Residue, then its C-alpha position, 0 to 999 in steps of 0.5 A: m507769552d513763552e513759546q513753550v506755553q504757546r505750543w501747549l496752547r496751540y495743541a490744546e486748541s487743535d484737540l478742541a477743534a478735532a473734538n468738535i469734528l468727531h462730535q459732529g461725525g457721531l464718533y462720541p468716544q473719540a470726541l470725548f478723548f479729544l475734549q479731555q486732551s484739550i483741557e489737559k494741554a491747556l492746564k499743562a500750558l497754565i502750569l508751565y506759565r505759572s511755575r516755569t517747570v515741566p508739567p507732570r506727565i499725568h492725565s487726571l484733570p483734577k490733579l492737574l488743576k491742583h498743580c495750577g493752584l486753582d479752585v473750581p466749583r464742585d460741579q465743574l470738578l465733577r465734569l473734569q472727573d467725567l472727562t478723565r474717566y472717558y479719556a481712560g475708557s476711550r483709550y485703553p480696553e481695560g478702562l472700558s469698565e470705567a467708561p462706556l464705549e457707547v455714550s449718548a449724544e446728550e452726554v457729549d453735548r453736555l461735556s462739549v459745552f462745558t469744555e468750551e467754557f472751561f477752556a476759555w476760562l483757562k485761557q484767560k488765566l494765561 
């Protein structure tokens, strides 16, 4: 595997580890931010791996998925949209109308499990 692809993947794995620590600490919006980042970087690793081109500088997980040429079931696509929405809401004050700053532990649990599984699936594509 190319060094650049490996670098993207290492950053993605680090973000996933950070999300788990933040989740355990009850910092749910921050955990969601890093869950989104882990999938974003894994998708960008896959784009680089498949196309040998620099990944686009976008944060939308569904759009990055399209760049990879992957199709997923609708329920997975909806979860990717949720993560993208929480990313904007946790990072930018103007995004707060899209995603609440207060998020339930159950929602983070649900998206954590999804992210772990989806991340593992993406790694298999590399």
